[in-house]
N, CA and C atoms of all chains as a GROMACS GRO file, in nm:
protein
  504
    1MET      N    1  -1.205   1.378   2.195
    1MET     CA    2  -1.134   1.267   2.097
    1MET      C    3  -1.175   1.262   1.972
    2ALA      N    4  -1.122   1.196   1.833
    2ALA     CA    5  -1.189   1.275   1.747
    2ALA      C    6  -1.103   1.144   1.684
    3ASP      N    7  -1.222   1.122   1.588
    3ASP     CA    8  -1.185   0.974   1.470
    3ASP      C    9  -1.130   0.994   1.358
    4TYR      N   10  -0.980   0.930   1.345
    4TYR     CA   11  -0.853   0.948   1.246
    4TYR      C   12  -0.845   0.850   1.124
    5LEU      N   13  -0.795   0.870   1.033
    5LEU     CA   14  -0.764   0.791   0.942
    5LEU      C   15  -0.614   0.763   0.898
    6ALA      N   16  -0.517   0.676   0.930
    6ALA     CA   17  -0.404   0.676   0.898
    6ALA      C   18  -0.369   0.620   0.787
    7ARG      N   19  -0.274   0.629   0.661
    7ARG     CA   20  -0.300   0.520   0.556
    7ARG      C   21  -0.133   0.503   0.539
    8VAL      N   22  -0.098   0.396   0.612
    8VAL     CA   23   0.037   0.312   0.613
    8VAL      C   24   0.107   0.256   0.479
    9ARG      N   25   0.201   0.319   0.448
    9ARG     CA   26   0.258   0.206   0.381
    9ARG      C   27   0.373   0.134   0.364
   10VAL      N   28   0.386   0.053   0.373
   10VAL     CA   29   0.455  -0.040   0.429
   10VAL      C   30   0.601  -0.105   0.303
   11THR      N   31   0.701  -0.053   0.312
   11THR     CA   32   0.755  -0.115   0.216
   11THR      C   33   0.879  -0.188   0.205
   12LEU      N   34   0.940  -0.297   0.094
   12LEU     CA   35   1.093  -0.353   0.158
   12LEU      C   36   1.145  -0.204   0.127
   13LYS      N   37   1.260  -0.224   0.173
   13LYS     CA   38   1.411  -0.116   0.196
   13LYS      C   39   1.498  -0.188   0.071
   14PRO      N   40   1.518  -0.082  -0.079
   14PRO     CA   41   1.598  -0.078  -0.144
   14PRO      C   42   1.658  -0.217  -0.171
   15THR      N   43   1.739  -0.192  -0.081
   15THR     CA   44   1.866  -0.381  -0.135
   15THR      C   45   1.834  -0.526  -0.069
   16VAL      N   46   1.668  -0.490  -0.019
   16VAL     CA   47   1.631  -0.654   0.031
   16VAL      C   48   1.538  -0.687  -0.080
   17ASN      N   49   1.580  -0.779  -0.126
   17ASN     CA   50   1.529  -0.859  -0.254
   17ASN      C   51   1.350  -0.878  -0.253
   18ASP      N   52   1.271  -0.902  -0.395
   18ASP     CA   53   1.176  -0.910  -0.375
   18ASP      C   54   1.126  -0.986  -0.479
   19PRO      N   55   1.114  -1.066  -0.413
   19PRO     CA   56   1.085  -1.224  -0.523
   19PRO      C   57   0.887  -1.183  -0.589
   20GLN      N   58   0.817  -1.135  -0.516
   20GLN     CA   59   0.681  -1.152  -0.488
   20GLN      C   60   0.666  -1.025  -0.639
   21GLY      N   61   0.762  -0.912  -0.573
   21GLY     CA   62   0.769  -0.829  -0.698
   21GLY      C   63   0.845  -0.834  -0.801
   22ASN      N   64   0.954  -0.981  -0.806
   22ASN     CA   65   0.966  -1.007  -0.957
   22ASN      C   66   0.873  -1.077  -1.029
   23THR      N   67   0.801  -1.189  -0.971
   23THR     CA   68   0.704  -1.241  -1.001
   23THR      C   69   0.617  -1.177  -1.118
   24VAL      N   70   0.537  -1.066  -0.977
   24VAL     CA   71   0.465  -0.948  -1.107
   24VAL      C   72   0.497  -0.942  -1.197
   25ALA      N   73   0.620  -0.917  -1.184
   25ALA     CA   74   0.729  -0.788  -1.312
   25ALA      C   75   0.678  -0.907  -1.462
   26GLN      N   76   0.700  -1.017  -1.398
   26GLN     CA   77   0.716  -1.175  -1.504
   26GLN      C   78   0.567  -1.145  -1.580
   27ALA      N   79   0.489  -1.143  -1.441
   27ALA     CA   80   0.347  -1.103  -1.527
   27ALA      C   81   0.324  -1.032  -1.624
   28LEU      N   82   0.322  -0.959  -1.553
   28LEU     CA   83   0.273  -0.836  -1.633
   28LEU      C   84   0.383  -0.846  -1.755
   29GLY      N   85   0.457  -0.836  -1.787
   29GLY     CA   86   0.579  -0.921  -1.916
   29GLY      C   87   0.483  -0.988  -1.997
   30THR      N   88   0.457  -1.138  -1.898
   30THR     CA   89   0.390  -1.210  -2.013
   30THR      C   90   0.233  -1.113  -2.075
   31LEU      N   91   0.218  -1.130  -2.037
   31LEU     CA   92   0.018  -1.014  -2.024
   31LEU      C   93   0.037  -0.940  -2.174
   32GLY      N   94   0.186  -0.902  -2.232
   32GLY     CA   95   0.204  -0.788  -2.326
   32GLY      C   96   0.298  -0.624  -2.256
   33PHE      N   97   0.267  -0.639  -2.134
   33PHE     CA   98   0.287  -0.480  -2.091
   33PHE      C   99   0.476  -0.507  -2.065
   34ASP      N  100   0.537  -0.478  -2.219
   34ASP     CA  101   0.670  -0.497  -2.180
   34ASP      C  102   0.773  -0.325  -2.138
   35THR      N  103   0.670  -0.266  -2.123
   35THR     CA  104   0.772  -0.153  -2.095
   35THR      C  105   0.789  -0.150  -1.910
   36VAL      N  106   0.752  -0.262  -1.842
   36VAL     CA  107   0.792  -0.213  -1.733
   36VAL      C  108   0.926  -0.260  -1.680
   37GLU      N  109   0.990  -0.221  -1.546
   37GLU     CA  110   1.136  -0.216  -1.550
   37GLU      C  111   1.121  -0.268  -1.403
   38GLU      N  112   1.061  -0.242  -1.373
   38GLU     CA  113   1.094  -0.290  -1.195
   38GLU      C  114   0.964  -0.301  -1.110
   39VAL      N  115   0.928  -0.420  -1.065
   39VAL     CA  116   0.815  -0.405  -0.949
   39VAL      C  117   0.870  -0.438  -0.807
   40ARG      N  118   0.760  -0.347  -0.694
   40ARG     CA  119   0.813  -0.365  -0.597
   40ARG      C  120   0.670  -0.399  -0.522
   41VAL      N  121   0.666  -0.527  -0.422
   41VAL     CA  122   0.497  -0.530  -0.383
   41VAL      C  123   0.537  -0.493  -0.209
   42GLY      N  124   0.481  -0.388  -0.181
   42GLY     CA  125   0.412  -0.383   0.014
   42GLY      C  126   0.317  -0.406   0.013
   43LYS      N  127   0.312  -0.367   0.146
   43LYS     CA  128   0.133  -0.342   0.246
   43LYS      C  129   0.094  -0.164   0.213
   44PHE      N  130  -0.008  -0.159   0.248
   44PHE     CA  131  -0.100  -0.070   0.253
   44PHE      C  132  -0.185  -0.096   0.340
   45ILE      N  133  -0.151   0.002   0.459
   45ILE     CA  134  -0.264  -0.092   0.581
   45ILE      C  135  -0.331   0.064   0.672
   46GLU      N  136  -0.461   0.061   0.632
   46GLU     CA  137  -0.566   0.208   0.680
   46GLU      C  138  -0.555   0.123   0.854
   47VAL      N  139  -0.558   0.240   0.933
   47VAL     CA  140  -0.585   0.177   1.018
   47VAL      C  141  -0.710   0.372   1.114
   48LYS      N  142  -0.771   0.318   1.136
   48LYS     CA  143  -0.887   0.390   1.195
   48LYS      C  144  -0.864   0.443   1.368
   49LEU      N  145  -0.807   0.513   1.395
   49LEU     CA  146  -0.841   0.520   1.571
   49LEU      C  147  -0.884   0.661   1.592
   50THR      N  148  -0.956   0.667   1.728
   50THR     CA  149  -0.926   0.810   1.763
   50THR      C  150  -0.837   0.843   1.865
   51ALA      N  151  -0.797   0.963   1.873
   51ALA     CA  152  -0.697   1.078   1.924
   51ALA      C  153  -0.742   1.180   1.964
   52SER      N  154  -0.707   1.255   2.031
   52SER     CA  155  -0.691   1.339   2.082
   52SER      C  156  -0.641   1.503   2.009
   53SER      N  157  -0.549   1.429   1.951
   53SER     CA  158  -0.488   1.535   1.836
   53SER      C  159  -0.467   1.496   1.746
   54GLN      N  160  -0.461   1.547   1.601
   54GLN     CA  161  -0.340   1.518   1.490
   54GLN      C  162  -0.231   1.453   1.513
   55ALA      N  163  -0.136   1.558   1.627
   55ALA     CA  164  -0.034   1.505   1.660
   55ALA      C  165  -0.071   1.372   1.752
   56GLU      N  166  -0.109   1.292   1.833
   56GLU     CA  167  -0.150   1.262   1.899
   56GLU      C  168  -0.179   1.142   1.820
   57ALA      N  169  -0.265   1.097   1.762
   57ALA     CA  170  -0.259   1.002   1.623
   57ALA      C  171  -0.112   0.980   1.495
   58GLU      N  172  -0.061   1.054   1.484
   58GLU     CA  173   0.082   1.001   1.395
   58GLU      C  174   0.166   0.984   1.549
   59LYS      N  175   0.149   1.024   1.627
   59LYS     CA  176   0.283   0.972   1.709
   59LYS      C  177   0.211   0.795   1.744
   60GLN      N  178   0.062   0.780   1.800
   60GLN     CA  179   0.034   0.690   1.776
   60GLN      C  180   0.048   0.523   1.700
   61ILE      N  181   0.073   0.632   1.520
   61ILE     CA  182   0.061   0.567   1.431
   61ILE      C  183   0.239   0.513   1.368
   62THR      N  184   0.285   0.636   1.398
   62THR     CA  185   0.426   0.600   1.466
   62THR      C  186   0.504   0.501   1.551
   63LEU      N  187   0.434   0.443   1.637
   63LEU     CA  188   0.456   0.344   1.793
   63LEU      C  189   0.428   0.236   1.700
   64MET      N  190   0.295   0.210   1.593
   64MET     CA  191   0.246   0.128   1.558
   64MET      C  192   0.341   0.044   1.457
   65GLY      N  193   0.357   0.151   1.371
   65GLY     CA  194   0.463   0.117   1.246
   65GLY      C  195   0.606   0.062   1.286
   66GLU      N  196   0.657   0.098   1.418
   66GLU     CA  197   0.744   0.085   1.466
   66GLU      C  198   0.762  -0.052   1.551
   67LYS      N  199   0.644  -0.079   1.628
   67LYS     CA  200   0.641  -0.226   1.705
   67LYS      C  201   0.547  -0.328   1.619
   68LEU      N  202   0.472  -0.285   1.518
   68LEU     CA  203   0.433  -0.414   1.450
   68LEU      C  204   0.387  -0.391   1.279
   69LEU      N  205   0.332  -0.294   1.270
   69LEU     CA  206   0.330  -0.304   1.128
   69LEU      C  207   0.444  -0.353   1.037
   70ALA      N  208   0.547  -0.280   1.052
   70ALA     CA  209   0.678  -0.299   0.942
   70ALA      C  210   0.753  -0.363   1.052
   71ASN      N  211   0.822  -0.489   0.949
   71ASN     CA  212   0.981  -0.484   1.059
   71ASN      C  213   1.071  -0.423   0.984
   72PRO      N  214   1.132  -0.368   1.118
   72PRO     CA  215   1.255  -0.257   1.086
   72PRO      C  216   1.369  -0.312   1.060
   73VAL      N  217   1.393  -0.410   1.018
   73VAL     CA  218   1.521  -0.512   0.970
   73VAL      C  219   1.522  -0.515   0.807
   74ILE      N  220   1.372  -0.539   0.732
   74ILE     CA  221   1.369  -0.547   0.571
   74ILE      C  222   1.267  -0.413   0.557
   75GLU      N  223   1.198  -0.422   0.638
   75GLU     CA  224   1.124  -0.250   0.592
   75GLU      C  225   1.113  -0.146   0.647
   76LEU      N  226   1.032  -0.062   0.570
   76LEU     CA  227   1.022   0.155   0.574
   76LEU      C  228   0.922   0.107   0.612
   77PHE      N  229   0.852   0.215   0.653
   77PHE     CA  230   0.665   0.276   0.660
   77PHE      C  231   0.714   0.414   0.621
   78ASP      N  232   0.570   0.455   0.577
   78ASP     CA  233   0.557   0.613   0.597
   78ASP      C  234   0.406   0.596   0.565
   79PHE      N  235   0.331   0.742   0.641
   79PHE     CA  236   0.215   0.732   0.655
   79PHE      C  237   0.199   0.860   0.669
   80GLU      N  238   0.059   0.867   0.616
   80GLU     CA  239  -0.053   1.022   0.615
   80GLU      C  240  -0.183   1.006   0.708
   81VAL      N  241  -0.176   1.126   0.790
   81VAL     CA  242  -0.297   1.124   0.881
   81VAL      C  243  -0.389   1.200   0.863
   82GLU      N  244  -0.526   1.140   0.845
   82GLU     CA  245  -0.598   1.260   0.818
   82GLU      C  246  -0.769   1.279   0.910
   83GLN      N  247  -0.803   1.350   0.964
   83GLN     CA  248  -0.930   1.344   1.046
   83GLN      C  249  -1.058   1.282   0.991
   84ALA      N  250  -1.126   1.180   1.018
   84ALA     CA  251  -1.198   1.087   0.957
   84ALA      C  252  -1.374   1.114   0.976
   85MET      N  253   1.074   0.828  -2.519
   85MET     CA  254   1.035   0.792  -2.369
   85MET      C  255   1.099   0.798  -2.277
   86ALA      N  256   1.052   0.811  -2.135
   86ALA     CA  257   1.083   0.808  -2.042
   86ALA      C  258   1.049   0.761  -1.933
   87ASP      N  259   1.078   0.752  -1.814
   87ASP     CA  260   1.086   0.650  -1.643
   87ASP      C  261   0.955   0.719  -1.603
   88TYR      N  262   0.890   0.632  -1.512
   88TYR     CA  263   0.756   0.687  -1.522
   88TYR      C  264   0.774   0.596  -1.358
   89LEU      N  265   0.717   0.631  -1.236
   89LEU     CA  266   0.699   0.546  -1.154
   89LEU      C  267   0.558   0.544  -1.087
   90ALA      N  268   0.511   0.418  -1.101
   90ALA     CA  269   0.336   0.456  -1.084
   90ALA      C  270   0.353   0.396  -0.902
   91ARG      N  271   0.268   0.487  -0.819
   91ARG     CA  272   0.234   0.378  -0.692
   91ARG      C  273   0.123   0.355  -0.704
   92VAL      N  274   0.051   0.220  -0.671
   92VAL     CA  275  -0.038   0.187  -0.663
   92VAL      C  276  -0.088   0.094  -0.578
   93ARG      N  277  -0.220   0.165  -0.519
   93ARG     CA  278  -0.285   0.106  -0.376
   93ARG      C  279  -0.421   0.022  -0.370
   94VAL      N  280  -0.366  -0.086  -0.407
   94VAL     CA  281  -0.532  -0.267  -0.389
   94VAL      C  282  -0.577  -0.237  -0.252
   95THR      N  283  -0.648  -0.221  -0.280
   95THR     CA  284  -0.761  -0.277  -0.086
   95THR      C  285  -0.896  -0.308  -0.140
   96LEU      N  286  -0.916  -0.398  -0.026
   96LEU     CA  287  -1.008  -0.460  -0.016
   96LEU      C  288  -1.173  -0.368  -0.045
   97LYS      N  289  -1.257  -0.418  -0.143
   97LYS     CA  290  -1.371  -0.323  -0.126
   97LYS      C  291  -1.463  -0.338   0.011
   98PRO      N  292  -1.497  -0.218   0.049
   98PRO     CA  293  -1.567  -0.196   0.194
   98PRO      C  294  -1.609  -0.369   0.235
   99THR      N  295  -1.713  -0.405   0.170
   99THR     CA  296  -1.843  -0.473   0.182
   99THR      C  297  -1.747  -0.681   0.211
  100VAL      N  298  -1.585  -0.644   0.205
  100VAL     CA  299  -1.550  -0.759   0.213
  100VAL      C  300  -1.478  -0.770   0.296
  101ASN      N  301  -1.496  -0.913   0.390
  101ASN     CA  302  -1.397  -0.904   0.519
  101ASN      C  303  -1.267  -0.879   0.530
  102ASP      N  304  -1.233  -0.863   0.593
  102ASP     CA  305  -1.045  -0.839   0.571
  102ASP      C  306  -0.974  -0.965   0.758
  103PRO      N  307  -0.962  -1.042   0.722
  103PRO     CA  308  -0.913  -1.118   0.838
  103PRO      C  309  -0.826  -1.084   0.898
  104GLN      N  310  -0.702  -1.058   0.800
  104GLN     CA  311  -0.608  -1.017   0.822
  104GLN      C  312  -0.604  -0.914   0.933
  105GLY      N  313  -0.691  -0.810   0.828
  105GLY     CA  314  -0.684  -0.626   0.892
  105GLY      C  315  -0.785  -0.715   1.091
  106ASN      N  316  -0.863  -0.794   1.090
  106ASN     CA  317  -0.864  -0.785   1.175
  106ASN      C  318  -0.784  -0.879   1.332
  107THR      N  319  -0.701  -0.917   1.239
  107THR     CA  320  -0.552  -1.015   1.358
  107THR      C  321  -0.478  -0.868   1.368
  108VAL      N  322  -0.448  -0.821   1.303
  108VAL     CA  323  -0.395  -0.682   1.320
  108VAL      C  324  -0.410  -0.601   1.414
  109ALA      N  325  -0.554  -0.507   1.430
  109ALA     CA  326  -0.620  -0.446   1.500
  109ALA      C  327  -0.621  -0.560   1.612
  110GLN      N  328  -0.643  -0.657   1.657
  110GLN     CA  329  -0.665  -0.756   1.753
  110GLN      C  330  -0.459  -0.743   1.815
  111ALA      N  331  -0.408  -0.804   1.734
  111ALA     CA  332  -0.229  -0.785   1.821
  111ALA      C  333  -0.186  -0.591   1.889
  112LEU      N  334  -0.319  -0.507   1.814
  112LEU     CA  335  -0.235  -0.350   1.810
  112LEU      C  336  -0.305  -0.358   1.984
  113GLY      N  337  -0.377  -0.419   1.970
  113GLY     CA  338  -0.495  -0.400   2.114
  113GLY      C  339  -0.407  -0.487   2.229
  114THR      N  340  -0.390  -0.565   2.187
  114THR     CA  341  -0.301  -0.650   2.280
  114THR      C  342  -0.165  -0.591   2.298
  115LEU      N  343  -0.128  -0.509   2.208
  115LEU     CA  344   0.044  -0.426   2.219
  115LEU      C  345   0.004  -0.315   2.315
  116GLY      N  346  -0.131  -0.270   2.382
  116GLY     CA  347  -0.187  -0.180   2.446
  116GLY      C  348  -0.245  -0.045   2.379
  117PHE      N  349  -0.224  -0.071   2.198
  117PHE     CA  350  -0.290   0.042   2.106
  117PHE      C  351  -0.461   0.044   2.171
  118ASP      N  352  -0.565   0.047   2.254
  118ASP     CA  353  -0.671   0.051   2.292
  118ASP      C  354  -0.684   0.169   2.227
  119THR      N  355  -0.712   0.236   2.105
  119THR     CA  356  -0.748   0.296   2.064
  119THR      C  357  -0.775   0.275   1.910
  120VAL      N  358  -0.796   0.184   1.891
  120VAL     CA  359  -0.724   0.186   1.762
  120VAL      C  360  -0.914   0.094   1.744
  121GLU      N  361  -0.983   0.154   1.594
  121GLU     CA  362  -1.105   0.087   1.582
  121GLU      C  363  -1.090   0.005   1.502
  122GLU      N  364  -1.029   0.048   1.340
  122GLU     CA  365  -1.036  -0.076   1.267
  122GLU      C  366  -0.923  -0.050   1.196
  123VAL      N  367  -0.879  -0.200   1.104
  123VAL     CA  368  -0.768  -0.221   1.004
  123VAL      C  369  -0.775  -0.276   0.945
  124ARG      N  370  -0.768  -0.147   0.764
  124ARG     CA  371  -0.794  -0.277   0.681
  124ARG      C  372  -0.634  -0.341   0.642
  125VAL      N  373  -0.611  -0.389   0.566
  125VAL     CA  374  -0.456  -0.464   0.495
  125VAL      C  375  -0.540  -0.475   0.333
  126GLY      N  376  -0.356  -0.381   0.273
  126GLY     CA  377  -0.417  -0.383   0.143
  126GLY      C  378  -0.279  -0.380   0.120
  127LYS      N  379  -0.277  -0.400  -0.059
  127LYS     CA  380  -0.132  -0.388  -0.141
  127LYS      C  381  -0.077  -0.241  -0.160
  128PHE      N  382   0.048  -0.184  -0.120
  128PHE     CA  383   0.104  -0.141  -0.230
  128PHE      C  384   0.219  -0.144  -0.311
  129ILE      N  385   0.220  -0.128  -0.459
  129ILE     CA  386   0.278  -0.198  -0.579
  129ILE      C  387   0.343  -0.076  -0.640
  130GLU      N  388   0.429  -0.096  -0.638
  130GLU     CA  389   0.581   0.032  -0.721
  130GLU      C  390   0.578  -0.010  -0.846
  131VAL      N  391   0.525   0.037  -0.926
  131VAL     CA  392   0.582  -0.041  -1.085
  131VAL      C  393   0.694   0.114  -1.076
  132LYS      N  394   0.812   0.082  -1.239
  132LYS     CA  395   0.872   0.144  -1.278
  132LYS      C  396   0.817   0.117  -1.426
  133LEU      N  397   0.809   0.167  -1.531
  133LEU     CA  398   0.803   0.162  -1.625
  133LEU      C  399   0.870   0.247  -1.729
  134THR      N  400   0.855   0.237  -1.826
  134THR     CA  401   0.882   0.349  -1.967
  134THR      C  402   0.813   0.364  -2.024
  135ALA      N  403   0.776   0.560  -2.098
  135ALA     CA  404   0.645   0.576  -2.111
  135ALA      C  405   0.623   0.691  -2.234
  136SER      N  406   0.538   0.692  -2.317
  136SER     CA  407   0.559   0.823  -2.448
  136SER      C  408   0.529   0.939  -2.314
  137SER      N  409   0.477   0.875  -2.262
  137SER     CA  410   0.388   1.068  -2.198
  137SER      C  411   0.316   1.004  -2.040
  138GLN      N  412   0.307   1.061  -1.955
  138GLN     CA  413   0.219   1.027  -1.890
  138GLN      C  414   0.108   0.990  -1.854
  139ALA      N  415   0.012   1.082  -1.952
  139ALA     CA  416  -0.102   0.999  -2.016
  139ALA      C  417  -0.117   0.816  -2.064
  140GLU      N  418  -0.025   0.813  -2.084
  140GLU     CA  419   0.030   0.686  -2.152
  140GLU      C  420   0.092   0.563  -2.030
  141ALA      N  421   0.142   0.638  -1.939
  141ALA     CA  422   0.179   0.571  -1.844
  141ALA      C  423   0.050   0.555  -1.730
  142GLU      N  424  -0.058   0.674  -1.680
  142GLU     CA  425  -0.123   0.656  -1.655
  142GLU      C  426  -0.243   0.543  -1.745
  143LYS      N  427  -0.223   0.497  -1.874
  143LYS     CA  428  -0.325   0.403  -1.993
  143LYS      C  429  -0.285   0.283  -1.897
  144GLN      N  430  -0.145   0.251  -1.920
  144GLN     CA  431  -0.079   0.111  -1.919
  144GLN      C  432  -0.128   0.076  -1.757
  145ILE      N  433  -0.063   0.142  -1.657
  145ILE     CA  434  -0.101   0.121  -1.504
  145ILE      C  435  -0.234   0.054  -1.482
  146THR      N  436  -0.337   0.176  -1.579
  146THR     CA  437  -0.528   0.139  -1.521
  146THR      C  438  -0.538  -0.034  -1.542
  147LEU      N  439  -0.471  -0.027  -1.679
  147LEU     CA  440  -0.492  -0.170  -1.733
  147LEU      C  441  -0.412  -0.259  -1.724
  148MET      N  442  -0.290  -0.240  -1.625
  148MET     CA  443  -0.226  -0.347  -1.519
  148MET      C  444  -0.341  -0.323  -1.380
  149GLY      N  445  -0.361  -0.284  -1.371
  149GLY     CA  446  -0.440  -0.298  -1.269
  149GLY      C  447  -0.567  -0.381  -1.268
  150GLU      N  448  -0.594  -0.320  -1.405
  150GLU     CA  449  -0.771  -0.423  -1.438
  150GLU      C  450  -0.754  -0.603  -1.456
  151LYS      N  451  -0.567  -0.564  -1.490
  151LYS     CA  452  -0.607  -0.695  -1.521
  151LYS      C  453  -0.487  -0.857  -1.453
  152LEU      N  454  -0.398  -0.729  -1.390
  152LEU     CA  455  -0.352  -0.827  -1.280
  152LEU      C  456  -0.335  -0.768  -1.191
  153LEU      N  457  -0.278  -0.662  -1.157
  153LEU     CA  458  -0.277  -0.601  -1.009
  153LEU      C  459  -0.380  -0.628  -0.900
  154ALA      N  460  -0.540  -0.614  -0.973
  154ALA     CA  461  -0.605  -0.636  -0.850
  154ALA      C  462  -0.708  -0.687  -0.882
  155ASN      N  463  -0.783  -0.803  -0.818
  155ASN     CA  464  -0.929  -0.897  -0.800
  155ASN      C  465  -1.016  -0.819  -0.835
  156PRO      N  466  -1.098  -0.785  -0.964
  156PRO     CA  467  -1.188  -0.719  -0.911
  156PRO      C  468  -1.312  -0.709  -0.847
  157VAL      N  469  -1.330  -0.860  -0.865
  157VAL     CA  470  -1.459  -0.918  -0.802
  157VAL      C  471  -1.472  -0.833  -0.655
  158ILE      N  472  -1.323  -0.823  -0.565
  158ILE     CA  473  -1.297  -0.843  -0.416
  158ILE      C  474  -1.198  -0.704  -0.431
  159GLU      N  475  -1.160  -0.620  -0.481
  159GLU     CA  476  -1.077  -0.523  -0.468
  159GLU      C  477  -1.081  -0.413  -0.531
  160LEU      N  478  -1.014  -0.296  -0.506
  160LEU     CA  479  -1.062  -0.175  -0.536
  160LEU      C  480  -0.888  -0.107  -0.606
  161PHE      N  481  -0.840  -0.019  -0.681
  161PHE     CA  482  -0.738  -0.036  -0.702
  161PHE      C  483  -0.729   0.175  -0.742
  162ASP      N  484  -0.648   0.236  -0.725
  162ASP     CA  485  -0.637   0.372  -0.748
  162ASP      C  486  -0.467   0.374  -0.759
  163PHE      N  487  -0.388   0.498  -0.807
  163PHE     CA  488  -0.310   0.526  -0.819
  163PHE      C  489  -0.234   0.679  -0.824
  164GLU      N  490  -0.114   0.685  -0.774
  164GLU     CA  491  -0.035   0.787  -0.887
  164GLU      C  492   0.080   0.786  -0.967
  165VAL      N  493   0.155   0.824  -1.073
  165VAL     CA  494   0.211   0.825  -1.146
  165VAL      C  495   0.286   0.984  -1.142
  166GLU      N  496   0.455   0.931  -1.138
  166GLU     CA  497   0.514   1.061  -1.146
  166GLU      C  498   0.619   1.034  -1.231
  167GLN      N  499   0.682   1.129  -1.295
  167GLN     CA  500   0.809   1.061  -1.414
  167GLN      C  501   0.902   1.084  -1.254
  168ALA      N  502   0.991   0.975  -1.317
  168ALA     CA  503   1.114   0.901  -1.219
  168ALA      C  504   1.200   0.934  -1.320
   0.00000   0.00000   0.00000
């Protein structure tokens, strides 16, 4: 068993409205950042886990993404795993 | 002027407690993922902007991170910028 660190990015599907992102974009404009075209806000989740191999760690993280970390109706996720 | 896409990761500083991360870790354990050691939850922010160069886009994103996207007291941020 070895330690792994997974970095998971959870994003809203492109067709889903993102009021939080719109608010951030508006706030940036108010602060003078007038070149901003769009902002989307998602989650960045770091998971430390033990696994017997890189492949096993990736399999576990995929399951976690499907079952808990992302809402499959409105969100997508991807990740990278490295030995920690 | 060209279009750029910045992917910004905002994370809690290592010394800051993360109740949301702890809750996710606990929930993963309840779901049977008993190899999880720690979970930290941050934000993943995608910013589309126009800039005259890659360097200018990176400068703008750095300022946005310092001024709005991250709370410098408790959070860190890093990013990558690519032409979109």
